N, C-alpha and C positions, 0 to 999 in steps of 0.2 A: 899653350894653355896658361891663363892668367890665374895665379894662385895667391890666396890670402891665408896667412897663419895668424891666429889669435893667441896671445899669451898674456898671462897675468903675473908671471914670475913664480908661480907655485910649482910643486913637483909634477902635477898632472899637466900643467902648461909646458913644462920642460919636455914631456913626452911628445907633445905636438911639434915642438921645434926639432927634436932629434928624428922624429918620424919624417918630417918634411925634407930633411937633408937630401935623401936619395932621389926625391921627386924634383926638388927645385934645381938640382944640378943640371937637369936636362930640359928645364922649362924654356920655351922659346920667347917668353915675354918677361918683363920685369916683375918680380915677386914682391909682395908687401907683408911686413910683419906689423900687426896692430896690437896695441895694448889700450885698455880703457880704465880710466879712474873716475871715481864718483864725483869729485869736486875739482875745481880749477886749481885750488891750492895744493892738490896732490900731484900736479904735473911733474915736479922734481922726482917723485918716486917713479913716475912713468919712464923717465930717462934712464934710471938705473935698470929697469926691466928690459928696456930696448937695448941697452948696452950689453946685457947678458945674451940677448937674442943675436946681436951682431957677432958675438964671440962664438956661439954655437954654430952659426951659419956663415962663418968666416970664409968658407970655400965657395960660397955662392957669388958669382961675379956681378949679377945685377940684383940689388936688393934695396928696397925702400922701407923705412920704418916710420910709423905714424902713431900718434896718441889722440884719443878722443875722450870727451867727458860725458858721463851719463851712466845709464844702466848697461852693463856689459853685453847682454844678449841683444838689446835693442841697437846698440852702437855697432856691434859686429854685423848684424843683419843689414843695417843702413849702409855700412862701408862696402859690404859685398855687392849690394844693389847699385850704389852710386858709382863704384869703381868698375862695374861690369865684369866681376870675377867669374871664372869658370869653376872654381873649386875653393872651398874653405876647409882648413884643417884646424881642429880645436882639440883640447884635452878634455878628459872626463874625470870628475871627482865623484866617486861613488859615496853616497851618504845613506845612512840607515835611519835618519830621523823622519818622523811622521810628516813634518812640513815639507821636507825635500821630496818625499815620495808623492805627496799630493800636488805640489806646484811644479815639480820637475827641475832639473838642473839647467844652468846656462846653456850647456851644449845641446840638451834636448830641445830647448826653445829655438836655438839656431837651426837645428835639423828640421824642425817643423815649420819654420817660417822663412828660411833663406831662399833666395831666388835661384840657387844653384846647388849642385851636389855638395855634401859635407862629409868629411872623414873625421870620425871620432878616434883619436889616438889613445889607446888604453891597453892595459895588460902589460906583460913583460915584453917590451919592444926592443930591448937592447941594453948594453952596458952604459955606464955613466960617462964613457969617454967621448960621447957625442956621436957615435956611430949607432944607427938603429939596426934592428934585425932586418935583413934583406927581404924584400917582398918577392918570393919565388913561388909560393903556393897560394892561389886565390880561389875562394869559394864564392861563386856567383849564384845567388838564389833568385830564380825567376818564377814568380807567381802569376805572370800574365797581367799584372796590375798596370804596367806602363805601356806606352805605345810600342809596337813591335820593334825589338832589337835595341831599344834605347839603353837598357842596362848593358848589353854586350858591347854596343858601340863605345860607350863612355869607358867601360872597363878595358877595351882594346886600346883606346887612346891613352889611358893611364899606363897600361903595360908597355906600350911603345916608348915611354919615357924612362923606363927602368933599364938597368944594366943586366946582361945575362938573358937567360931564357926563363919563361914563366909557365907553370902548369896551372891551367884554369879548369876547374870542375864546375859545370853548369848543373845546378841542383834544382829539381822540382819535387816538392813534397805533395804526394797525393793524399789529400785529406778531405773527408766528406764535408767538413765545415767550409772549405774554400773552393771546392770543386764546382764546375759549371753545372747548371741545372740539367738533369737528365743524363748525367754521366753514368754509363753502365758499370755494374759492380766489378766486372772483369778489368776495366780500365783502372779502377782504383788499386788493383794489385799488379798492374803491368810494369814491365821494365822500361827503361828509357828507349831501348832499341825497338821494343814492341810498340810503344806509343808513336815513335817516329815512322815506323813501317805502316802502321794503321792510319797515319795522318790524322790523328785526333788533334783537337786544339792544343793540348799540352805537347804533343809530339811536334806540331808545327812550330811552337815557341822554341823548343829545344833545337830543332833542325836549323831554324833561323839564327839562333844564337851561335851555333857551331860554325855556320857559314860566315857570320860577321867576324868571328874570332880567328878565322883562317889567315893569320898574319905570320910573317917570319919571326921566329923566336917565341911563338906562343903554341903550346901544346894543349889542346882543349878536348874534353870528354864530357859526355852527358851522363847524368845519374839521377835516379829516382829513389826516394825513400817514402815509406808509408807510415802515417801516423799523425800526431799533432805537429803543426807547423813549427812552432818555437822549439819544442823538444827535439824534433828531428834535425833542425838546423844546428842547435847546440851540440847534439851528439855527433853530427858529421864534422863540425869544426874542431871538436876536441879529439875525436878518434884519428883524424888525419892531419892534425896540427897545422892548420892553415895560417898564413901570415896576414891575411886580410879577408874579411867577409863582406860581400857586396849584397845589399838588399835594395828593394825599390818601394816607394810609397807615393801614391798619386794625390793630387790636390782636389779631386772631385768631391762633391758633397755626398751625403748618404751613408748608409750602414757599412758599405765596403771601405770607405775611407776610415771610418772609426775603427773597424776591425784591423786594417793594415797599420794604422797609427799605433794601436795597442801592441801589435806584433813587433813593430819596429822598436818601440820603447822597451819591450821585454828582451829583445835580442841585444840591444845596446846595454841594458842593465845587467844581463846575465852572461854574455859571452866575454871571455877574458882575452880579447885580442882586438886589434883595430877593426872598425866597421865603417864602410862607405855606404852612405844613404843617397840614392839617386832618385830625383823626382822628374 
């Protein structure tokens, strides 16, 4: 997997670097750290940022550092596309200003426009020693928005790069707002096992995910919650203290994309742990 980490030298960028350590150690291709400055005369500052990145990632055998000039979100997206990266890791700085809420952060723009999956490194991910909190418990939220098993395939690929064993919970929230047209009321209250046994569309997604996740070192289970999508994902992530939350958002036009983009933004903004967004 070819991985790009973006850093600006701030504390939230430091989280992206520290989070990336455990993934980059097992990457099978050269990884890249990118920093972006607004003006060419600021390039000396970029070297100081990259020097810090090289220190944090000193144990990564194959690492390239790069600097680009321009708007951070645009340059990160361009680098990801031009370099053919499979994953981008960025930090998130939560802001409470009206302008930030309206326009969105750099990381939100990267999530919505990058040509590959993006991890938002946020929350308490580990001590300042350079070691991040191990990714052992993963919450994979499947709404059926993506092509069959795309979420689970990428999650399994990522889990295979980690040390130890991972517990992956595949969660589907049964909500009237996002349910398929004509879903019976009984299905809206059914358990994961009941949906799988009845071969409902939601049950087929869950069964397919479990099949894809049947890898050595991965222990997967399916779970259903009932209620509002964002609220139930947040509640599940907090109650069971997951190390990574995985969500999907597709690029299609129409109201479904708008709805899923809003859900993705809300989860990134409100969940206090790293989030992987797969498209």
